[in-house]
C-alpha positions, 0 to 999 in steps of 0.5 A: 500500500502506498504511503503518502508523505505529508506536504502543503501546497508550496505556493501558499507557504511561499506567499506566507513567507513573503508576507512574513518578510514584509511584516518583519521589515516594516516592524524593524524599520519602525522600531529601528531594530534588525532583530526581526529581519534576522529572525525572519531570514533564519526562519525562511531559510529553515522552511525553504529546505522543505520545498520540493518540485515534483515532475509528472510520473516521478515520485519523491521518497521522503526520509527524515532523520533515518525514518521513511515518512512516505512518498509524494506521487502527485506532480506540483510544488510542495512544502514538506518537513524541513531538512527532509532527505528527498529521493526521486524515483522515475515511474515511467516505463523503461526499456532495458536491452540486455547484452547478447549472452552466449549460453548452451540450449538444452541440447548443448548447442552454444547459442547467442540470445538477448531480450528487451524488457519493459518495466516500471516502478510501482512500489517506491518503498521497495525500490528504494529500501529493499534493494541497493540499486533497483536498476542494476537489480533489474539488469542482473536478474533479467540476464539470469532469467534469460540464461535460465530460459535458454537452457530449458529449450532447444534452439529449434526442433522438428517435434511439434509437441515440443517448444523451441526458442525459435518456433515458439516465440510468443510462449517463450516471451510469456514464460520469460515475463512471468519468471522475471516478474517473480524475480523482481517482486522484491524490488517493487518493479512491474514487468510489462513485457519481455521478448527475445530481441536476438537469437542465433547459433554461436558463430563457431557452429552456425554454418554446420547447424544451418546445413543441419537445418536444411537437411531436416527441412528436406527430409520433412518435405520429402516425408510430406510429399510421400505421405500425400502421394500415397494418399493420392494413389490409394484414392485413385485405386479405390475410385477405379475399383468402385467404377469397375475400371480396374481388374488386375492381379496383385502383381499388376496393382503393385506395378501400377502403384509404383508407376503412380508414385514415380509420376507424382513424386518425381521432380522431373517429367516421368513416363511410366509404363502401365500394363494394359489390363485385359478381361 
């Protein structure tokens, strides 16, 4: 829960100070005594230490004699308790771009990974007093979370039931945000978004892994072509049999299946020889 600090409208206090100085000046001149002017000047110096100007989306934490008094969240000109220590905390959303980290994925492949984190301070008391430097805390914890996420998944996978860093960017981003929020809870920071900004194999294996990816892609494409071709042949034979256009032995059917598969799968123009069926 936010603790509001005691403050008074600064313009009212400033007007009272000016009025006090005028009264003391008139009184001193009338009585030919400088005591009132000196006393008023010292009082003004004392009160002026309590003035504070707060900007929009900035909070001012107030500490007096080692005791936390509260925070001013509203922008404006205020007067607080004199000799109060004032620390300003930015409440605006901040973008943090992590360094490119080199880690091993779950398969042991070295990869390069980085992320961008959008966060803001929502609890000034925690940000000021629970951690030494909340900005540095965010930086270190973000890099730790990124490393942890990178080691849980493979860079890429052909298994549709498994998550990968490259293939499931949205899911990885959501998990990274949840883990970061858990790690940064004690610092009073809210994570608005966390998303991978860089993902690549390490330079020493990039070339070989690219060849591996290409090989996997070719194998997967061939598998899909074969599966589709088999389905087409099954449909063709079934249709011919249903219409009574096909009466052949098992051997002849096998030859026809082979010829149809060659025709469908071949990347070049194929000229299969289909045996004539006699009744």
